[in-house]
Backbone bond lengths (Angstrom), bond angles and torsions (degrees), N, CA, C in turn:
res aa  C-N    CA-C-N  psi(-1)  N-CA   C-N-CA  omega(-1)  CA-C   N-CA-C  phi
1 X - - - 1.443 - - 1.529 108.65 -
2 X 1.322 115.45 135.08 1.458 120.38 179.82 1.516 111.32 -86.65
3 X 1.314 114.27 147.99 1.443 122.35 174.00 1.510 108.63 -125.32
4 X 1.316 116.01 172.65 1.456 122.03 177.13 1.525 106.98 -110.08
5 X 1.314 115.42 118.41 1.459 121.01 179.78 1.518 109.31 -96.15
6 X 1.333 115.84 123.09 1.458 121.68 171.72 1.520 105.17 -86.74
7 X 1.324 116.96 107.19 1.457 121.19 -175.18 1.524 112.73 -72.72
8 X 1.321 118.46 -13.98 1.458 121.41 176.76 1.515 110.91 -77.42
9 X 1.333 116.73 -43.03 1.469 121.37 -178.25 1.525 113.12 -99.80
10 X 1.345 117.07 -10.10 1.471 122.79 -174.98 1.522 111.49 57.43
11 X 1.323 115.39 42.04 1.462 121.47 178.14 1.521 108.46 -115.62
12 X 1.347 116.25 134.37 1.462 122.31 179.05 1.523 109.28 -99.92
13 X 1.327 115.78 136.87 1.456 123.53 179.89 1.520 108.71 -123.08
14 X 1.330 116.49 156.27 1.469 120.31 174.47 1.516 109.25 -72.66
15 X 1.312 116.02 132.80 1.464 121.86 176.15 1.525 108.17 -74.90
16 X 1.311 116.63 133.71 1.470 121.12 -179.59 1.530 109.17 -66.61
17 X 1.314 116.44 124.60 1.460 122.48 -178.74 1.520 111.00 -57.22
18 X 1.322 115.95 130.16 1.451 121.35 178.08 1.514 114.60 84.24
19 X 1.302 117.87 -4.11 1.457 121.09 -179.46 1.520 110.01 -84.98
20 X 1.317 116.77 138.94 1.450 120.27 -178.40 1.528 112.86 -94.22
21 X 1.316 117.39 -7.70 1.455 118.95 179.39 1.532 110.19 -115.52
22 X 1.310 117.79 -148.42 1.460 121.90 -174.49 1.526 113.57 -94.88
23 X 1.320 118.49 25.73 1.470 120.45 179.75 1.528 110.42 -67.57
24 X 1.315 113.98 140.76 1.463 120.49 179.58 1.514 110.01 -116.37
25 X 1.327 116.79 160.00 1.462 119.93 -179.14 1.522 111.64 -66.36
26 X 1.326 117.96 -29.10 1.462 120.69 -179.00 1.519 113.06 -87.70
27 X 1.334 117.56 -18.88 1.455 121.58 179.86 1.520 114.87 79.82
28 X 1.321 118.38 4.16 1.465 121.61 -174.90 1.524 113.91 -67.40
29 X 1.316 118.27 -19.40 1.465 119.99 -176.22 1.529 113.10 -100.69
30 X 1.309 117.39 9.27 1.464 120.60 -174.21 1.535 112.50 -60.75
31 X 1.321 118.65 -29.90 1.455 121.80 -178.05 1.524 112.84 -102.38
32 X 1.324 117.37 7.75 1.462 121.35 -179.32 1.533 108.50 -89.48
33 X 1.324 116.08 135.81 1.462 120.99 178.64 1.527 109.94 -61.19
34 X 1.319 116.52 138.11 1.465 121.11 -178.35 1.523 112.48 -60.19
35 X 1.323 117.58 -23.08 1.470 120.74 177.30 1.521 111.93 -65.23
36 X 1.338 117.41 -20.79 1.465 121.90 -178.49 1.524 112.84 -98.91
37 X 1.329 117.53 2.90 1.459 122.21 -177.63 1.524 110.16 -118.74
38 X 1.339 115.47 149.75 1.464 118.97 171.67 1.511 109.86 -152.63
39 X 1.332 115.05 150.24 1.460 121.36 176.00 1.513 108.24 -83.15
40 X 1.309 115.91 134.18 1.455 121.24 -178.46 1.522 107.82 -152.80
41 X 1.313 116.95 150.09 1.467 120.46 176.57 1.529 108.56 -63.13
42 X 1.321 116.29 131.40 1.468 120.91 -177.63 1.520 110.78 -58.24
43 X 1.327 117.20 -44.18 1.461 121.09 -178.67 1.527 111.12 -59.59
44 X 1.314 116.16 -38.24 1.469 120.32 179.88 1.528 110.69 -69.90
45 X 1.322 116.82 -41.59 1.462 121.37 -177.27 1.520 111.95 -65.76
46 X 1.323 117.72 -40.90 1.464 119.63 -175.21 1.522 112.84 -75.60
47 X 1.319 118.36 -10.90 1.468 119.46 174.65 1.523 110.98 -76.57
48 X 1.335 117.01 -15.71 1.454 121.98 175.93 1.532 107.55 -79.99
49 X 1.317 116.71 124.84 1.467 121.57 -175.31 1.527 112.78 -62.35
50 X 1.327 118.31 -23.22 1.463 121.11 -177.14 1.523 113.55 -86.33
51 X 1.332 118.08 -11.13 1.466 121.80 -176.90 1.527 110.06 -94.40
52 X 1.339 115.63 133.06 1.461 120.96 176.02 1.519 109.01 -118.25
53 X 1.316 116.06 158.15 1.459 121.77 178.92 1.526 110.11 -90.10
54 X 1.325 115.34 145.21 1.458 122.17 176.41 1.533 109.17 -68.71
55 X 1.318 117.09 133.98 1.456 121.92 179.62 1.517 114.43 -70.09
56 X 1.333 117.52 -23.34 1.461 120.51 176.71 1.525 111.51 -80.12
57 X 1.314 116.09 -30.62 1.472 121.12 -176.66 1.519 113.12 -89.28
58 X 1.309 117.60 -28.39 1.470 122.32 -174.05 1.530 110.05 -130.85
59 X 1.316 116.43 135.60 1.468 121.50 178.79 1.531 111.55 -62.02
60 X 1.330 116.86 -31.40 1.464 119.82 -179.07 1.531 111.67 -98.86
61 X 1.342 117.44 18.47 1.452 122.17 179.51 1.517 112.36 -90.97
62 X 1.329 115.09 -179.19 1.468 119.77 179.39 1.515 109.07 -140.10
63 X 1.303 116.08 158.37 1.462 120.92 178.09 1.504 112.24 73.50
64 X 1.328 114.80 -161.64 1.466 120.15 -176.97 1.461 108.21 -59.55
């Protein structure tokens, strides 16, 4: 499953199902420039020690 990584905050969000751009289920990235976002497999992103999960998108996440 793909997520949306905010490269400024190093936070991964769930990608909104059926969306063709960087929309997330929580909406937290709506005002972030697309240059700072990228689609990446969630499993791959969370293996990076610097990446955290969004608390709105994931039960085991933290923060917004």
